[in-house]
C-alpha angles and dihedrals in degrees: 000000000000113000141192131173119231133181134211124199135179133043088338094153099047091044091048089233094131097052089042090054092050091047091051092053094050096041091053093052099260134117135223145202121202105218098173133017123174117180120210103225100188127061092250094049126092129212129235132204132181115198133184108219116204131191137170094239138026090240093054091046090053091050091051092048090050091056092044092051090059091063094045106272114149124206104238096216100082115219134158116259117267115240129197129179123245110244096204141017113278093009131107137210119256115279094018117177116248114209133230122214091250123105106281135192130187128203108235126168089353095305134099110243124192116237106234126219091018115202134158123262095019135114131249114240120191123210101215093197097055098023091230123138126216139187113241130180115231091251090063097048111119131202108272096025112144104237125192113239134183123018107272118113096019123124122187122190111197120192115264134216105251121224118252133036117007116247129205091250096044113141115256095011099104106109112159115240136152089208098067116115098264097190095053092047091049089050090055092045090051090053090050091050091051090049092050093049093045090062095044096259125156129241126200128198123208106197142180127204092265087085087068096037092056094050094251095116094100090053093054088045090054091049089055092045092050093051097250094118120053104178137020125209115188145125136253092279099063093049094042096050092042089055091043089054092048093050103035108012092242138106116204086347095304121118105246094209099049103023090229126131116254120223108264087352091137087082095056097090089055089048088052092052090047092053092052091046090053091049092048100238142356090269091051090050090054094047091048092052094246095115111046106164145011140074097306091043091056091047090056096042094048098039092243108159120230134190117206109193116200130232135197090247095058123126113220096333113232113255091247093059116107103225097186103081094205091053088048090053091052091049091051091049089062089070111026096076091058101048123099098195137019126199112198114197127190101323119107102186097042091045093052091045092051093043090055090056098046124098109239093246093066111105107238136188126190117196119186138141088225113075090204091069092059092042094050091050090054093043090056092059105274094117093153093068118114107224122212118183106203143102114284087224087066098038103051098049091048092048094047093048090050091050091052093050121092 
């Protein structure tokens, strides 16, 4: 049998990390022996466990250790990370390490170094000259990059469930349900938003066009105007229908105020795109007095950055839309490491994309009328997300009113 010793520390019982680790070992065909287990009895105490992991082959042992490292297990025998150079752009050495979105350190030249710009499903690249370590997606790997391989010298620190009263942003407490008390959750979210803004933190919104369809566009616009929202991630649809609403009072040809279809209104979103194309850009349309209100208008007037990522289903698209998805990813990465909270509203693909880029410590909320959106986000690794199954037309007014209350 091939063996390695690992250790777990923290609130490993309350967070179910210890039983999850033992289940992983057994499910993958390995075995274990617990050689030390110290239980923290008080709320402020942490627990420790040392475990011998056994496997029938070195390859299987490595696979088990990879899975254990993702939940915070550390190989006791401290070694420096192993580094190999990439032989070609967008290619990786054998046995490369794939990151989680949890805080990660590597041991390099006898010192623990934080991995910067942490993101799930990326690689760790070491700058040998400075000694710094960075997360890089495979598409940005260059020939000659020094890529971390194997599992030695890597330390992952996943969030833990704290002891005591559950909070709305507690790790691993984000089951999706339409039966949760929405008003009390919104009250807690409002308090978190106020706390983030009071310390100068930044809040991003990831939004789909349903915000406009449901008549909540003016609320989101006010939140931008009042400095509550600091960055917008969306697609062509949100911007197009917001501009359509600002110019013609419709969204997908439906009157936003009455909910009734407008004669030949189905063409209005194309008219909106055409007006922006003629102006040159959304910013040009604002400066020329063509666009006078709405979400995109407030972004321009209040210097709130936005990233519009294109899709194959887009009409137009608007000139501000980034149609190369890899370029759109890179533009989003400029902002995600600096945000303290993200509110994802009625957009499955953009929410999952953003969730994949976020460090696990970022407080995240996903609001959708479809429970599958919240579930898929969690299934793809964003377990820290608070899921709210409700209509955005209900959520945003309640949240805004709570934010305006004392």
